[in-house]
N, C-alpha and C positions, 0 to 999 in steps of 0.2 A: 465256534459260532453256534448259538442256540436260537435258531429261527422259529422253532415250533411255538414259542410263547410270544413272539414279537408281532405287535399289531401296528407297525409303522410302515408307511408306503414310501415309494420313491418320491412322490410329490411332496410328502411331508418333510422329507430330508432336503429336497431342493428349496422348499419354503424356509426351512431352518437356515440353510446356507445363505439365502438372500437376506434374511433378517440379520445375519452376521455382517453382510456387506453394507446394509443400511445403518448399522449401529444399534438396531433394536435389541439384538442379543449381544451381550458383551462376553469376551473371552479372557480368561486368565491362565497363562501358561504356568505349569508347575515349576519351571526353571526358565530363566531368561534365554530365549532361543539363540541369542548372539553369543552366549557363553558355552554353547554346545560345540563339540567337534564336527568336522565335515561329515556329511551323510549320516546324521543322527536323527532320532525321532523327537518331535516336540509333543509333549503331552499337555493338553489344554482342557480346562474346565469351562463350561458355558453357563451363562446366567439362567438357563432353563434346565440345568442339572445334567445335561448330556456331557459326555467326555469324548474328546477327539484325540486321535494320534495323527500327526502330520509329518511327512517326510521333509527334512531340512537338508537341502542340497547347497552347502556352502553359503548359508544364510538366505537362500531363495526357496520358494514354494516348490516342493518336489512331488506333492500329491497327497491326497487324503488316504490314510492307511486303514483306519477303523473308527467306528463310532460305537460307544457304549451308551445305550439308551437308559438302562437301569442296571443295577448290579447283576452281572452275569449274562446280560442280553447284549451281545456284541455282534455287529455286522462289519465285515472287513472287505477289502478290495477284491478278494477272491469271489465273494458273493455278488457284489455289485458289478463286477466285470461281466458277469453272465446275466444277472437279473435286473440291475438298475443301470442301464447304459448312460443315462444323463448324469447320474452321480459319478459314474466312472470317468466321464469327460470333464467334470468340474475342475476349473482352473481359475482362481480369482485374479483380478488385475494386480499389478505390482503395488498399487496404492492400498488395496484391501489386504494384500499379504503383509504389508508393513503395519498399517493402522490397526488391523484386527488380530493378526497372528504374530506380530512382532518380528517378521522376517523381512529385513531391509532390502534384500536383493542379492543376486549372485556376486560373491566376493566384495560385498559392501558391508560396512558397519556404520551404524548411526547412533548418535546420542539419544537416549530415551527421553531426555528432558527438552532439548532444543532442536533435535532432529538433524544436527550438523553431521555431515559425512566425516568419517574417521578412517584412519589407516586400517586396513584389514590384514590380519585379524586384530580387532580392537583389544585394548587392555581394559576390559570392563565395558559397561554400557553407558558411561558418562564421558563426555569430552573433557578436555583439560579446563575449559572455561566453566563448566557446570559442576566440576568436582568440589 
């Protein structure tokens, strides 16, 4: 973690997270979160060029692990647990976890096209009707 060059405040990070919730900032995971194994990390690029790592607990939000603000400038949970308590407590609603981060919920799989519930673990991210 290289904090000496970082000019980002906790309030700016909270504003960023709220913009994700409102849809103003869009996220693109590097891999479909539903295709990852249990307890894996979801890497996500944002439309404002920040990158996030999110803990995926069996397809549910497990917590924010780190944010890379620009190449090499990373803040992780070890930092915000001490210095950014509000970021440390951030936990989106189930709806935001699904719509923004692609995490459908604990032991749930959803079709990414029609949002139908599928057997967990799903065989891909499309239901049989949408394939």
